[in-house]
Every structure is written in structure tokens, then in C-alpha cells.
N, C-alpha and C positions, 0 to 999 in steps of 0.2 A: 678514548673509544667514540666518543661523539661525533668527531668527523673525520674517523679512520674511512676510507671506502671500503663499499661492501666486497665482497670477493666473488661475488656473482656477477657481477659487470652491470650491474641497471644505470651504473653513475651515481648511485645517492649514497648517501654514507650508511653505513653498518647502524645504526643506531636506529634509525628510520626505515631500513629495509628488510632485512632476514631477523637482526636481533630481536624482534619481537615476537617473531614463531617460531624461532629456539630457545625463546625464553617461556612459550608456553603465554602470553601475553594477548596474542590473538593467532588466528589461523590464516595461512595464505587464500584469497579469495580466487586464485583459477590455478590450472593445475600448470601454466609455466610458473607462477609463481612460488606453489609447492618446490617444482624443479630447481628454483634458484635457492632457493632455501636448503634444497639437500646439497645442493653443490655447497654453500657455504659450510655446512655439517661436516663434508667431509673433507673442506680444508681446514676446518678447527679440532677436526677427531671428535665429534661429538657423535657418537655412537647410539645413544641414548635417542636424541631426536630422528635420526635416521630409521630406528627400529618403529618409534612412535609413528611414523608418518609412511610406516609399509604396511599395504593389505594383508591382515591375520593370515588367510591363506595361503600367501607366497611369501610371506615375512619370515626369515630365518631367528632358530632361538636365540643365539648372539652373534655379533658380528665384531672380529677384530678388525682393528684399523691401523694396526701396528708396521704392516708391512705395504704399506700404501706411496702412493709417487708423492711430490709435491704438487697439488694441483695450482694451476697457475693463473687458468681464467678459463671463462666460461662464455660458449657464443649459439645462441640458440638459433637455431636452423629455421626451423618451422614448429609453429604451434597449432592444432589443430582441434576445434572445440576447447572447452576445459573452462568456461564461464560458468558464473552462478545458474544461468539455466539448462545446463548440461551435466549429465551426471558420468561420461565417459570421454574420456580426452588421451591424444596422446604428444607429446613433445620430443621433438630430433634436435640434437645439441652434438655440439662438440666440446669435448673438453680437452684443453692443453694443461700437458704434465711435464715435469722433470722426473727423470730417475737416476742410479747410477750408469744406465746404459746409455742418456743423454735426453733430449725432448721427443715427446712423442703426445699421441690423440685419441682419445675416444670418441667413437662414433656411433652415435646410440640414437634410438627410438625408442624413447620411454612410453609404457602406459598407464595411464589413470583411471579412476574411479571416485567418485563423491557419494558417499556414504552419509547420512545424517547430518550433510550441510560441510561434509568435511569432504577434501582432497585427499585420497593416499596412492601411492605408489605402488604398481601390481608387478610390472616385470619391465623389460627391456630388452630388445632383439640388438646387437654389436652390428651397424653395418660396416662393408668394407672398408678402409682406410684406402684415402684418396692421399696420393704424396704431391701436396703442392710443392710448387717450384721454390726452391730455399732461397730465401727472403736476403736482398741484399744486406751487406755490414751496417749500414746506415738507414734500412730501412724498418719499418715500427715492428716490432715484434709480432705475430701472428697471435701468439697466448691473451693478447688484450693489454698487459699491462703497462701500458704505455710508455714502454722503453726502448728503445733502438734493442735490434735483433740482437748485436754484438754484445750489448750489455746486460743481455737476461737470457732466451733461450739458448743462444749462438755460441755460448760459453763452451 
């Protein structure tokens, strides 16, 4: 696990990126870091972390991840505010996935608040999916896996 790349796409290993947050060893310092750790929790099926990092007034009672697609990669489009001096933030992202229907993407603008020094996910607005041109067979996969499209989401 120590050298496994983090699913959030940061380029760092899971052990030093999102693992400390998911295990409760530390809190994400920015809204973007929380977004990345939450994506990783979706990849790993960690509903306990997702619920604990959700704002209490908007958090569901339980979270069933059994019908989730296979999350393939995360692309941060924009992060507005979200540092240790802010109390509210927005993070816009595109999450790439595979399901029985094929490759897809979720484009969302998520809202976050910081309470008692801790960032929490509040809610998000799904943005219209833009259909990018299908990559060529030998082009890098847009999901961020680092593999060729034909060997990843293009199957």
C-alpha cells in the first residue's frame, strides 16, 4: 500500500495522500484535499468516511455504495477558496467512471464549509455533461489512469 498511487490523481502515493485522512490520522487542510479524500473513499467503498466528512444538516442517515460505478479518475476543474483562512468553498470536478453502460463522467460543483477547523462536504450541483470528442485509440485515457484509451475506458 505504501507505493500504490492515490486514486484522487494527486500524483502522490495513497499512503501519504488520502490514507491519513481516511484512517482518521489527520484532517484535510483544504476543501480540495477533502474533495480528493472523498473521491478516494468512493473508490474504496468507505461509506463511514463519507458520512463523517458530510455536513450534519445535509448528511443522509446511511449511504449504500453497492450500486456505485467503478470510479476511474478525478479531475479538479476549479477550486474557489477553501484554505485554512476560509469558512466556505466550492470545488468543481469531473469524476470519470465505468459502469455496465460504459465509460461516463460526473461533472459537479460541490459546496464545503469549515467548522471548528474541519472542512465538511455540504452538497453539490450536477453540471451538464459536456461530451468531449472521443479520444483516439492510442491517446491517453481522459480518466487519468495513465493508460491508453483503448486499454482503459475504450474497451
